[in-house]
N, C-alpha and C positions, 0 to 999 in steps of 0.2 A: 134105416134106424140102426143106430150104433148098438152093440152089446158087448158084454164083459162078463167073464166067469169071475163072480164075486170070490169063490172059494180060493182062486188063485192070487188075488190081490188084496184079501182082507184077512185079518186075524179071525180065527174060528169064531170067537164072541160076536163078531160083526156081520158074519155071512148071512145071517138070516133076517138082518134089520130092513128097514125101509129105507129107499133112497135119501128121503130127507133126513132121516136119522143118521146115515152115513155121512152125508154132508156135514153135518153138524157136530160129528165126532171128532175127537183129537186126531191129529195125524198118526199117532201110534197106533191107531186102528187098521193103518196100512200095514200090510206084512211086510216085516223086515224093518219097520221104523220102531225104533224103542222109545221110551218114556224120555230117556236123556236127549235122545236126537230131536224129539218134539219139542223139548225144553229150549234145545239149542235154534231150532228154526223159530221159536216165538221170541228169543231174545234178539236173533239177528234181523228178523224181518216181521215180527209181530203176526206170525202164522200160528193161529191156535187151533183151527179145524181143518178137515179135508177141504172144504170149500175154500178156505182162505189159501190153501196151497194151490188149488186147481186155479185160483184168479191171481197168483202171484206174477207179476210182470216179468219178473226175470226168468220164470219157467217158460212162460209164453215166448220170450224172445230167444231162448235156447232152443225151444222147440221149432222156431221159425227158421233159425240157423241150421239146425240139423235137417230140415225139410229140404233147404238149399243145397245141401252138400251132395254133389254128383259123384265124389271120388270114392264113397263107400258103397256105390251099387254096382 
């Protein structure tokens, strides 16, 4: 089972929320993502929520390519 330290990846206001609430939250709920950056993600890719970002095909492709990279290991 996967786990994550929510305090490390979420803004303080979201760290005590349930997983469904976090997934429905704007991407600015993620630590280091500003409202402006969230707006840009929405404009460019239609990403409105944390779940939308997780489902973004480009993020999946980039993650798969990084996994294949053996040069940085």
